[in-house]
BATIMI-530427 format. One record per atom (N, C-alpha, C, O): x, y, z; residue in one letter. Coordinates in steps of 0.05 Angstrom, whole numbers, padded with zeros to 5 digits, always signed. Atoms other than C-alpha are relative to their C-alpha. Example, Ala and Ser with C-alpha at 12.3 -4.5 7.8 and 13.67 -1.06 7.14 Angstrom:
// residues 2
+00018-00024+00000a+00246-00090+00156a+00018+00024+00000a+00039+00024+00013a-00016-00024-00001s+00273-00021+00143s-00015+00022+00014s-00005+00044+00018s
//
This chain:
// residues 301
+00006+00011+00027x-06097-00454-01915x-00018+00020-00015x-00038+00029-00004x+00017-00017+00017x-06125-00411-01971x-00020-00017-00015x-00013-00036-00029x+00021+00015+00013x-06192-00436-01996x-00011+00017-00023x-00022+00039-00019x+00009-00014+00024x-06208-00415-02067x-00021-00017-00015x-00040-00005-00026x+00019+00017+00015x-06245-00475-02096x-00013-00020+00019x+00001-00034+00034x+00015+00017-00018x-06299-00513-02059x-00017-00019-00017x-00031-00011-00036x+00017+00020+00014x-06331-00578-02083x-00024-00006+00018x-00022-00008+00042x+00024+00008-00014x-06402-00596-02064x-00008-00028-00010x-00014-00032-00034x+00008+00027+00006x-06418-00671-02063x-00021-00009+00019x-00015-00017+00042x+00008-00007+00027x-06473-00672-02079x-00020+00023+00002x-00031+00029+00023x+00017-00024+00000x-06514-00611-02099x-00030-00006-00002x-00043+00001-00021x+00029+00005-00002x-06583-00635-02078x-00013+00023+00013x-00005+00046+00009x+00015-00022-00012x-06633-00595-02038x+00018+00019+00017x+00018+00043+00013x-00017-00016-00018x-06584-00572-01984x+00026+00008-00015x+00035+00031-00014x-00026-00005+00012x-06520-00579-02025x+00000+00022-00021x+00019+00039-00021x+00000-00021+00020x-06540-00535-02083x-00005+00027+00012x+00004+00048+00002x+00005-00025-00014x-06565-00482-02034x+00026+00011+00012x+00032+00035+00010x-00026-00008-00011x-06497-00481-01999x+00018+00009-00022x+00032+00029-00020x-00016-00007+00022x-06463-00480-02066x-00007+00027-00012x+00011+00042-00020x+00009-00026+00011x-06505-00421-02090x+00012+00024+00016x+00020+00044+00005x-00011-00021-00017x-06482-00380-02030x+00030+00005-00007x+00039+00028-00009x-00029-00002+00006x-06409-00395-02046x+00004+00013-00028x+00022+00029-00031x-00003-00011+00027x-06418-00379-02120x-00005+00030+00000x+00010+00046-00011x+00007-00029-00002x-06451-00312-02104x+00022+00016+00013x+00025+00039+00007x-00021-00014-00014x-06393-00295-02059x+00027+00000-00016x+00046+00011-00007x-00024+00000+00017x-06342-00309-02115x+00018-00023+00003x+00040-00024-00009x-00016+00025-00002x-06316-00377-02094x-00005-00017-00025x-00027-00020-00034x+00004+00020+00021x-06303-00426-02150x-00012-00025+00013x-00001-00036+00031x+00016+00022-00012x-06354-00480-02135x-00005-00021-00021x-00016-00016-00042x+00000+00022+00019x-06350-00548-02168x-00014-00024+00011x-00019-00026+00035x+00011+00026-00009x-06381-00617-02166x+00006-00021-00021x+00006-00015-00045x-00002+00022+00018x-06370-00685-02196x-00028-00011-00004x-00040-00024+00014x+00028+00008+00005x-06438-00699-02228x-00002-00026-00017x-00024-00033-00026x+00000+00025+00015x-06418-00763-02264x-00019-00020+00014x-00016-00027+00037x+00018+00019-00010x-06475-00812-02255x-00023+00011+00017x-00039-00004+00028x+00021-00013-00016x-06520-00762-02219x-00026+00002-00015x-00025+00001-00040x+00026-00002+00013x-06594-00754-02233x-00004+00026-00015x+00011+00045-00011x+00007-00025+00014x-06624-00703-02280x-00008+00022+00019x-00001+00046+00014x+00008-00021-00019x-06654-00667-02221x+00024+00012+00014x+00025+00037+00017x-00024-00010-00013x-06587-00661-02185x+00016+00018-00020x+00026+00039-00012x-00014-00017+00020x-06555-00635-02250x-00014+00026-00004x-00001+00047-00007x+00015-00024+00004x-06611-00585-02257x+00004+00019+00023x+00007+00043+00020x-00005-00017-00023x-06603-00560-02186x+00028+00012+00000x+00031+00036+00007x-00027-00010+00002x-06528-00554-02196x+00002+00023-00020x+00015+00043-00016x+00000-00020+00021x-06539-00515-02260x-00013+00026+00010x-00002+00048+00004x+00014-00024-00010x-06588-00467-02226x+00018+00015+00020x+00017+00040+00021x-00018-00013-00019x-06536-00454-02172x+00026+00009-00012x+00043+00021+00002x-00025-00007+00014x-06481-00444-02224x+00024-00015+00011x+00046-00005+00012x-00022+00017-00009x-06440-00501-02195x+00011-00015-00025x-00004-00027-00040x-00013+00011+00023x-06390-00526-02246x+00004-00030+00002x+00015-00040+00021x-00004+00029+00001x-06391-00599-02266x+00028-00006-00011x+00035+00003-00033x-00027+00006+00008x-06320-00626-02270x+00003-00030-00008x+00025-00039-00012x-00001+00027+00010x-06338-00697-02291x+00005-00020+00022x-00010-00021+00041x-00006+00023-00018x-06307-00757-02255x+00009+00009+00028x+00019+00031+00032x-00007-00006-00028x-06295-00761-02180x+00029+00006+00004x+00036+00023+00021x-00028-00004-00004x-06220-00763-02187x+00008+00029-00006x+00028+00039+00005x-00006-00028+00006x-06222-00692-02215x-00002+00018+00024x+00010+00040+00025x+00003-00016-00024x-06242-00666-02147x+00027+00003+00014x+00034+00024+00025x-00026-00001-00013x-06172-00683-02121x+00019+00019-00013x+00037+00029-00001x-00018-00018+00014x-06139-00642-02174x-00010+00029+00001x+00005+00047-00007x+00011-00027+00002x-06185-00581-02167x-00008+00012+00027x-00002+00036+00032x+00012-00012-00025x-06216-00573-02097x+00020+00004+00022x+00038-00013+00026x-00015-00004-00025x-06185-00544-02035x-00015-00013+00023x-00003-00023+00042x+00018+00011-00021x-06245-00567-01993x-00022-00014-00014x-00033-00004-00035x+00023+00014+00010x-06298-00618-02007x-00021-00002+00022x-00017-00014+00043x+00022+00001-00018x-06365-00609-01972x-00017-00024-00007x-00031-00023-00028x+00016+00024+00005x-06398-00677-01968x-00027+00003+00012x-00030+00004+00037x+00027-00004-00009x-06473-00667-01964x-00018-00020-00015x-00027-00014-00038x+00014+00022+00014x-06509-00731-01981x-00015-00017+00020x-00015-00012+00044x+00015+00019-00017x-06552-00788-01954x+00020-00012+00020x+00042-00019+00013x-00018+00011-00021x-06523-00814-01888x+00012-00027-00007x+00035-00033-00001x-00010+00026+00006x-06517-00885-01914x+00022+00000-00022x+00034-00021-00027x-00020-00002+00021x-06471-00860-01970x+00026+00014+00009x+00046+00014-00005x-00021-00018-00010x-06425-00817-01927x+00027-00015+00002x+00047-00005-00009x-00025+00014-00004x-06372-00868-01908x+00011-00012-00026x+00035-00011-00031x-00008+00012+00025x-06371-00903-01975x+00011+00022-00019x+00029+00016-00035x-00010-00022+00017x-06360-00835-02009x+00029+00006+00008x+00046+00010-00009x-00027-00006-00009x-06298-00822-01966x+00019-00022-00009x+00041-00017-00017x-00016+00023+00009x-06272-00892-01982x+00006+00002-00030x+00028-00002-00039x-00003-00002+00029x-06284-00882-02057x+00019+00023-00008x+00036+00020-00025x-00016-00023+00007x-06253-00813-02058x+00030-00004+00007x+00047+00001-00010x-00028+00003-00008x-06190-00830-02019x+00014-00022-00015x+00039-00022-00016x-00012+00022+00015x-06179-00893-02060x+00012+00011-00027x+00027-00003-00040x-00010-00012+00025x-06165-00846-02119x+00025+00016+00004x+00035+00030-00014x-00024-00016-00006x-06104-00816-02085x+00023-00007-00018x+00041+00010-00023x-00022+00007+00018x-06058-00854-02132x-00004+00012-00028x+00015+00012-00043x+00006-00011+00026x-06092-00822-02192x+00006+00030+00000x+00017+00041-00020x-00004-00028-00003x-06088-00750-02167x+00016+00006+00025x+00013-00008+00045x-00017-00007-00023x-06038-00717-02121x-00013+00017+00021x-00004+00018+00044x+00013-00019-00018x-06086-00668-02089x-00011-00014+00024x-00021-00037+00023x+00011+00011-00025x-06107-00679-02017x-00017+00022+00013x-00008+00035+00033x+00017-00020-00011x-06165-00632-02002x-00010-00008+00028x-00009-00031+00035x+00013+00006-00026x-06199-00627-01934x-00028-00010-00007x-00043+00002-00022x+00027+00011+00003x-06261-00671-01933x-00016+00008+00025x-00009+00002+00048x+00017-00009-00022x-06316-00640-01891x-00026-00016-00002x-00043-00012-00019x+00023+00018+00000x-06368-00693-01874x-00023+00014+00015x-00024+00014+00039x+00023-00015-00011x-06432-00652-01863x-00025-00017+00002x-00047-00007+00002x+00022+00018+00002x-06476-00713-01863x-00011-00009+00028x+00004-00007+00048x+00013+00008-00025x-06525-00738-01810x+00009-00029+00008x-00006-00048+00003x-00011+00026-00007x-06482-00795-01783x+00007-00001+00030x+00010+00019+00043x-00008+00005-00028x-06465-00825-01715x+00029+00009+00004x+00045+00008-00015x-00028-00008-00005x-06402-00799-01682x+00020-00022-00007x+00042-00016-00018x-00018+00022+00007x-06371-00869-01691x+00004-00002-00030x+00026-00008-00039x-00002+00000+00029x-06386-00865-01766x+00019+00022-00009x+00035+00018-00027x-00018-00022+00006x-06352-00797-01769x+00029-00007+00006x+00047+00000-00009x-00028+00007-00007x-06291-00824-01733x+00011-00021-00019x+00035-00021-00025x-00009+00020+00019x-06288-00884-01780x+00008+00014-00027x+00028+00006-00039x-00006-00015+00025x-06290-00836-01840x+00026+00015+00003x+00042+00017-00016x-00025-00016-00005x-06235-00793-01809x+00024-00019-00002x+00045-00011-00013x-00022+00019+00001x-06191-00854-01800x+00008-00008-00029x+00031-00009-00036x-00005+00007+00028x-06199-00874-01873x+00013+00023-00015x+00033+00019-00029x-00011-00023+00014x-06185-00803-01897x+00029+00006+00008x+00046+00010-00009x-00026-00008-00010x-06126-00789-01853x+00022-00021-00007x+00045-00014-00010x-00019+00021+00008x-06093-00856-01870x+00011+00005-00027x+00034-00002-00033x-00009-00006+00027x-06089-00832-01942x+00010+00028-00003x+00014+00037-00026x-00011-00027+00002x-06064-00763-01925x-00019+00023-00004x-00011+00045-00010x+00020-00021+00003x-06129-00725-01930x-00007+00014+00027x-00007+00001+00048x+00011-00014-00023x-06152-00672-01881x-00029-00009+00004x-00042-00016-00016x+00027+00008-00006x-06218-00688-01847x-00012+00018+00021x+00000+00023+00042x+00015-00015-00020x-06270-00646-01811x-00027-00013+00004x-00041-00018-00016x+00026+00011-00006x-06330-00674-01776x-00021+00022+00000x-00015+00045+00008x+00020-00021+00001x-06395-00636-01787x-00028-00010+00001x-00034-00034+00000x+00029+00006+00000x-06470-00633-01783x-00015+00026-00005x-00009+00047+00005x+00016-00023+00007x-06522-00586-01812x-00026+00000+00015x-00040-00021+00015x+00026-00003-00013x-06581-00561-01772x-00015+00023-00012x-00005+00046-00012x+00016-00021+00012x-06635-00522-01807x-00006-00007-00029x+00002-00027-00040x+00008+00003+00028x-06665-00514-01877x+00022+00011-00018x+00040+00024-00009x-00020-00011+00019x-06625-00498-01940x+00001+00030+00000x-00019+00043+00008x-00003-00029+00000x-06598-00427-01947x-00021+00013-00018x-00030+00001-00038x+00018-00016+00016x-06645-00374-01974x+00012+00027-00004x+00013+00044+00014x-00014-00025+00005x-06610-00317-02008x-00019+00024+00002x-00010+00046+00008x+00019-00023-00001x-06673-00274-02011x-00005+00010+00028x-00007+00034+00033x+00005-00008-00028x-06685-00275-01936x+00025+00003+00016x+00024+00015+00038x-00025-00001-00015x-06613-00283-01915x+00002-00023+00020x+00022-00025+00035x-00001+00023-00019x-06629-00347-01876x+00023-00019-00007x+00028-00025-00030x-00021+00019+00003x-06572-00395-01865x-00003-00022+00021x-00008-00016+00044x-00001+00022-00021x-06571-00464-01831x+00026+00002+00015x+00045+00015+00006x-00024+00000-00016x-06520-00475-01777x+00017-00024-00009x+00007-00047-00009x-00018+00021+00009x-06460-00515-01802x+00020-00006+00022x+00041+00007+00024x-00017+00006-00022x-06430-00546-01740x+00023-00017-00009x+00020-00036-00024x-00024+00016+00007x-06359-00572-01747x+00018-00004+00024x+00017+00012+00043x-00019+00006-00021x-06306-00603-01703x+00023-00015-00011x+00022-00027-00033x-00025+00013+00009x-06236-00631-01708x+00023+00020+00000x+00018+00044+00001x-00024-00017-00001x-06165-00604-01709x+00001+00021-00021x+00013+00042-00017x-00001-00019+00022x-06176-00568-01776x-00026+00014-00004x-00030+00027-00025x+00026-00012+00004x-06247-00545-01765x+00000+00030-00003x-00015+00042-00018x-00001-00030+00000x-06228-00472-01754x+00006+00010-00028x-00001+00033-00034x-00006-00009+00026x-06203-00469-01826x-00025+00006-00017x-00024+00021-00036x+00025-00004+00015x-06275-00471-01850x-00013+00027+00005x-00029+00035-00011x+00013-00025-00007x-06293-00406-01817x+00005+00022-00020x-00010+00042-00021x-00004-00020+00021x-06264-00367-01875x-00023+00001-00019x-00029+00021-00032x+00023+00001+00018x-06325-00390-01914x-00024+00016+00011x-00043+00020-00003x+00021-00017-00011x-06368-00350-01866x+00000+00028-00013x-00020+00042-00012x-00001-00025+00015x-06344-00289-01905x-00019+00000-00024x-00027+00021-00034x+00019+00003+00022x-06388-00316-01961x-00029+00002+00009x-00047+00005-00008x+00027-00001-00011x-06448-00315-01915x-00009-00025+00012x-00031-00027+00023x+00007+00025-00014x-06447-00386-01890x+00003+00003+00030x+00013+00023+00039x-00001-00002-00029x-06452-00401-01816x+00014-00025+00012x+00001-00041+00025x-00015+00021-00012x-06397-00450-01796x+00005+00006+00029x+00013+00028+00036x-00004-00003-00029x-06394-00460-01721x+00018-00022+00011x+00010-00045+00010x-00020+00020-00010x-06333-00494-01691x-00007-00007+00029x-00010+00010+00046x+00006+00010-00027x-06349-00537-01630x+00026-00004+00016x+00029+00008+00037x-00025+00006-00014x-06281-00565-01610x+00018-00015-00020x+00012-00016-00043x-00020+00013+00018x-06221-00604-01638x-00004-00030-00001x+00014-00044-00009x+00005+00029-00001x-06253-00673-01629x-00017-00009-00024x-00039+00002-00028x+00017+00012+00020x-06278-00714-01688x-00023-00015+00014x-00019-00031+00031x+00024+00013-00012x-06349-00735-01670x-00018+00020+00014x-00042+00014+00016x+00017-00019-00014x-06374-00674-01633x-00022+00012-00017x-00045+00014-00009x+00019-00012+00018x-06408-00642-01693x-00022-00021-00008x-00045-00014-00010x+00019+00021+00007x-06440-00708-01712x-00019-00005+00024x-00043-00010+00020x+00016+00006-00024x-06464-00717-01640x-00022+00021+00003x-00045+00014+00010x+00021-00021-00004x-06501-00650-01637x-00022-00004-00022x-00045+00001-00016x+00020+00005+00021x-06535-00667-01704x-00017-00023+00008x-00042-00022+00004x+00015+00023-00008x-06556-00735-01678x-00020+00006+00022x-00043-00002+00022x+00017-00007-00023x-06584-00707-01613x-00023+00018-00009x-00045+00015+00001x+00021-00019+00010x-06622-00651-01649x-00020-00015-00017x-00044-00011-00014x+00018+00014+00018x-06650-00696-01703x-00017-00020+00014x-00040-00026+00006x+00016+00019-00015x-06673-00747-01652x-00024+00014+00011x-00046+00002+00013x+00023-00015-00010x-06718-00693-01623x-00019+00008-00022x-00043+00005-00019x+00018-00011+00021x-06744-00662-01687x-00012-00021-00018x-00036-00022-00021x+00010+00020+00018x-06749-00719-01736x-00012-00024+00015x-00029-00038+00004x+00013+00020-00017x-06764-00767-01680x-00029+00008+00007x-00047-00009+00007x+00027-00009-00006x-06824-00724-01661x-00018-00002-00025x-00041-00007-00023x+00016+00003+00024x-06846-00724-01734x-00009-00029-00004x-00032-00034-00012x+00007+00028+00002x-06845-00800-01734x-00022-00007+00019x-00041-00021+00012x+00021+00004-00020x-06886-00801-01670x-00026+00013-00010x-00048+00002-00006x+00023-00014+00010x-06933-00751-01702x-00015-00016-00022x-00039-00016-00023x+00012+00017+00020x-06945-00797-01761x-00017-00022+00013x-00039-00027+00005x+00015+00021-00015x-06965-00853-01713x-00026+00011+00012x-00047-00001+00009x+00023-00012-00014x-07012-00807-01674x-00022+00008-00020x-00045+00003-00015x+00019-00010+00019x-07045-00776-01735x-00014-00023-00014x-00039-00023-00018x+00012+00023+00013x-07056-00842-01771x-00019-00015+00018x-00042-00022+00011x+00017+00014-00019x-07084-00876-01709x-00025+00016+00007x-00047+00004+00008x+00023-00017-00006x-07129-00817-01692x-00020+00000-00023x-00044-00001-00018x+00018+00000+00023x-07158-00817-01762x-00015-00027-00002x-00039-00028-00007x+00012+00026+00001x-07170-00892-01761x-00021-00004+00022x-00041-00018+00018x+00018+00003-00022x-07204-00888-01693x-00022+00021+00001x-00039+00020+00019x+00021-00021+00002x-07246-00827-01712x+00002+00021+00022x-00018+00034+00028x-00003-00020-00021x-07217-00782-01658x+00019+00022-00008x+00030+00037+00009x-00020-00019+00010x-07173-00738-01702x-00008+00029+00006x+00008+00045+00014x+00009-00027-00006x-07216-00675-01693x+00003+00006+00030x+00011+00028+00037x-00003-00004-00029x-07216-00684-01618x+00029+00003+00008x+00036+00019+00025x-00029-00002-00005x-07141-00695-01618x+00010+00028-00008x+00025+00040+00007x-00010-00026+00009x-07128-00632-01659x-00010+00022+00018x+00004+00041+00024x+00011-00020-00019x-07174-00592-01613x+00015+00000+00026x+00021+00022+00037x-00015+00002-00025x-07137-00617-01552x+00028+00012-00003x+00038+00026+00014x-00026-00011+00005x-07070-00600-01583x+00000+00030-00002x+00018+00044+00007x+00002-00029+00001x-07094-00530-01599x-00002+00012+00027x+00008+00034+00032x+00004-00011-00027x-07113-00522-01526x+00025-00003+00017x+00032+00015+00032x-00021+00006-00020x-07054-00555-01490x+00028-00003-00012x+00047-00002+00004x-00026+00005+00011x-06997-00568-01539x+00003+00014-00027x+00007+00001-00048x-00001-00016+00025x-06994-00512-01591x+00026-00004-00015x+00026-00005-00040x-00026+00003+00013x-06920-00521-01605x+00002-00027-00014x+00012-00029-00037x+00000+00026+00013x-06929-00595-01619x-00018+00000-00025x-00011-00011-00045x+00019-00002+00023x-06989-00580-01664x+00013+00014-00023x+00011+00006-00046x-00014-00015+00021x-06948-00529-01703x+00021-00017-00013x+00025-00016-00038x-00020+00018+00011x-06893-00580-01711x-00013-00021-00019x-00002-00026-00040x+00013+00020+00016x-06941-00632-01738x-00011+00012-00026x-00008+00000-00047x+00012-00012+00023x-06977-00585-01785x+00021+00009-00021x+00015+00009-00045x-00021-00007+00018x-06912-00562-01815x+00019-00023-00007x+00028-00026-00030x-00020+00021+00003x-06868-00622-01805x-00009-00024-00016x+00007-00035-00031x+00009+00024+00015x-06911-00678-01834x+00000+00006-00030x+00011-00011-00045x-00001-00005+00029x-06921-00645-01902x+00028+00003-00011x+00035-00007-00032x-00027-00005+00010x-06849-00622-01908x+00018-00025+00000x+00038-00026-00014x-00016+00025-00002x-06823-00691-01889x-00002-00017-00025x+00017-00031-00032x+00005+00020+00021x-06853-00728-01949x+00022-00002-00021x+00030-00025-00026x-00020+00003+00020x-06802-00712-02003x+00028-00008+00011x+00046-00016-00005x-00026+00006-00012x-06745-00724-01954x+00001-00026+00015x+00022-00033+00026x+00002+00024-00016x-06768-00788-01921x+00021-00021-00007x+00032-00034+00010x-00020+00020+00009x-06721-00831-01963x+00027+00006+00011x+00043-00013+00016x-00026-00007-00011x-06662-00793-01936x+00001-00003+00030x+00022-00007+00042x+00001+00002-00029x-06685-00798-01864x+00002-00028+00010x+00006-00033+00033x-00002+00028-00008x-06685-00874-01864x+00028-00005+00012x+00031-00015+00034x-00028+00004-00009x-06609-00877-01859x+00006+00016+00025x+00022+00008+00042x-00005-00018-00023x-06609-00819-01810x-00010-00012+00026x+00003-00011+00047x+00011+00013-00024x-06654-00856-01762x+00017-00023+00009x+00020-00028+00033x-00018+00022-00007x-06608-00916-01765x+00026+00010+00013x+00037-00003+00031x-00024-00011-00012x-06549-00872-01749x-00005+00011+00028x+00012+00009+00046x+00008-00008-00027x-06586-00842-01690x-00001-00025+00019x+00008-00024+00041x+00001+00025-00016x-06600-00913-01666x+00028-00010+00007x+00032-00018+00030x-00028+00008-00006x-06526-00930-01672x+00012+00018+00021x+00026+00009+00039x-00010-00019-00020x-06509-00867-01633x-00009-00008+00028x+00006-00007+00047x+00011+00007-00026x-06555-00888-01577x+00011-00027+00011x+00018-00029+00034x-00011+00026-00008x-06530-00960-01576x+00029+00004+00010x+00037-00007+00030x-00028-00006-00007x-06458-00934-01573x+00001+00014+00028x+00021+00012+00042x+00001-00014-00026x-06480-00892-01512x-00011-00018+00022x-00013-00009+00045x+00010+00018-00020x-06508-00953-01477x-00031+00001+00003x-00042-00010+00022x+00029-00003-00001x-06581-00935-01492x-00013-00020-00020x+00001-00030-00038x+00014+00017+00020x-06633-00978-01528x-00001+00013-00027x-00004+00037-00030x+00001-00010+00027x-06632-00971-01603x-00025-00005-00016x-00028+00005-00038x+00024+00008+00015x-06700-00998-01621x-00018+00023-00008x-00031+00022-00028x+00018-00023+00005x-06737-00932-01617x+00004+00012-00028x-00016+00016-00042x-00004-00013+00026x-06704-00902-01678x+00003-00020-00023x+00002-00011-00046x+00004+00020+00022x-06702-00967-01717x-00029+00000-00008x-00036-00004-00031x+00028-00003+00006x-06777-00961-01711x-00006+00025-00016x-00022+00024-00035x+00004-00024+00015x-06774-00890-01736x+00010-00004-00029x-00002+00007-00048x-00010+00005+00027x-06733-00914-01795x-00021-00016-00016x-00025-00011-00040x+00020+00016+00013x-06788-00964-01811x-00024+00018-00008x-00037+00014-00029x+00021-00019+00007x-06839-00907-01810x+00006+00015-00025x-00010+00018-00043x-00009-00015+00024x-06799-00868-01861x+00002-00018-00024x+00000-00009-00047x+00001+00019+00022x-06792-00931-01903x-00028-00003-00010x-00033-00005-00035x+00028+00001+00008x-06868-00935-01903x-00008+00024-00017x-00021+00022-00037x+00006-00024+00015x-06874-00863-01925x+00013-00001-00028x+00001+00006-00048x-00015+00002+00025x-06821-00874-01979x-00014-00019-00020x-00015-00014-00044x+00013+00019+00017x-06859-00934-02006x-00028+00008-00008x-00040-00006-00025x+00027-00009+00007x-06925-00896-02009x+00001+00021-00022x+00023+00029-00030x-00001-00021+00020x-06946-00845-02062x+00013+00026+00010x+00023+00041-00006x-00014-00024-00011x-06918-00791-02015x+00030-00001-00006x+00042+00020-00008x-00028+00002+00005x-06849-00818-02029x+00009+00009-00027x+00033+00014-00032x-00006-00009+00027x-06853-00796-02101x-00001+00031-00002x+00006+00042-00023x+00001-00030+00001x-06862-00722-02082x+00028+00012-00001x+00047+00000+00010x-00026-00015+00000x-06806-00672-02097x-00006+00028+00010x-00028+00038+00007x+00004-00026-00014x-06796-00607-02060x-00010+00022-00018x-00028+00037-00010x+00007-00023+00017x-06802-00560-02119x-00026-00004-00016x-00033+00014-00031x+00024+00005+00015x-06865-00592-02147x-00019-00018+00016x-00025-00040+00008x+00017+00016-00017x-06911-00615-02091x-00028-00003-00012x-00039+00016-00022x+00027+00006+00010x-06976-00649-02111x-00018-00012+00021x-00042-00007+00022x+00015+00014-00021x-06997-00691-02051x+00012+00004+00027x+00036+00010+00030x-00010-00002-00028x-06991-00689-01976x+00007+00028+00008x+00028+00032+00021x-00007-00028-00006x-06994-00614-01968x-00011+00009+00027x-00006+00031+00036x+00009-00005-00027x-07028-00618-01900x+00005-00026+00017x+00008-00047+00005x-00004+00024-00017x-07018-00664-01840x-00022-00020-00003x-00017-00044-00003x+00022+00018+00003x-07087-00692-01849x+00001-00016-00026x-00004-00040-00027x-00003+00014+00026x-07075-00708-01922x+00022-00021+00001x+00020-00042-00011x-00022+00020-00003x-07009-00742-01904x-00011-00025+00014x-00006-00047+00005x+00011+00022-00014x-07046-00785-01854x-00019-00017-00017x-00018-00042-00017x+00019+00014+00017x-07101-00803-01903x+00014-00016-00022x+00006-00039-00027x-00015+00014+00021x-07052-00822-01958x+00015-00024+00011x+00016-00045-00001x-00014+00022-00013x-07013-00865-01910x-00019-00022+00008x-00013-00046+00006x+00020+00020-00007x-07076-00900-01885x-00008-00016-00025x-00009-00041-00023x+00007+00014+00025x-07095-00916-01957x+00022-00019-00009x+00017-00042-00018x-00023+00017+00008x-07025-00943-01971x+00002-00024+00018x+00007-00046+00009x-00003+00022-00020x-07022-00984-01907x-00022-00021-00004x-00017-00045-00004x+00022+00019+00004x-07091-01014-01919x+00002-00016-00026x-00005-00039-00028x-00004+00014+00025x-07075-01030-01991x+00021-00021+00002x+00018-00043-00008x-00021+00019-00005x-07011-01064-01970x-00009-00023+00017x-00002-00046+00012x+00011+00021-00018x-07047-01102-01915x-00019-00018-00015x-00018-00042-00012x+00018+00016+00016x-07100-01124-01964x+00014-00019-00019x+00005-00041-00024x-00015+00017+00018x-07048-01150-02012x+00012-00024+00015x+00015-00046+00004x-00011+00021-00017x-07017-01191-01955x-00021-00020+00007x-00017-00045+00006x+00022+00017-00008x-07084-01218-01931x-00011-00017-00024x-00029-00032-00021x
//
């Protein structure tokens, strides 16, 4: 299959970065921005991603659609897109690069393939692309047509084919995020509790002595988490689903989802990546969350 036109749905923090790489390499890069926020439109414009209007136009223009959105929107997007098959004759490959459970990926594949669409399971590990440094996240993909995406590596992307099974790429994303974002959730608990109990300085000193890697994760991970917490809620629920499907308890990551709901509901949830104002250190994140929790508790009492 010859890939000339790639759609990005949607060009948020990660999506517009991936789109920028494709644009710079000469691929026609498009997106349906109908109903999208001003921020998403601005990011798309900066990346020179072309707005083609309504969702149905993707079917008439795109060879491949890279779905990069909140996990809780991934399956509904596939359903909405494939329902437009009677409007447009095009049947592009849908590449679900979202943080979803393997079962969710398989459900999306069933919906897509029933309507004649190609489908590739995927998962992104890493930060958005950086053209200045050359950094690229790993775009893991799996499924019978996954190999077709490797042509986009010529643009500078890093698609890595796992196997021909739908669900494998989603699985590696779930397992990786359980470790990294799960540790961030645990870090929030530890930092908030240590501050409330007055042992935060002792805790940080002990971490510097015995757990430097964990300390580095907390000092970098807690501040960077704040603008993204709202997206991580659904991801934690998908990790929980993955564990339940594997016969493991699912409560652990439902608890992590609640932590990120708390962050989202606090002043930290209003932060945006390109204009940070609050929560720039792990300690500040903990202090702001303590104030929010106490305020909420006082309102209940």
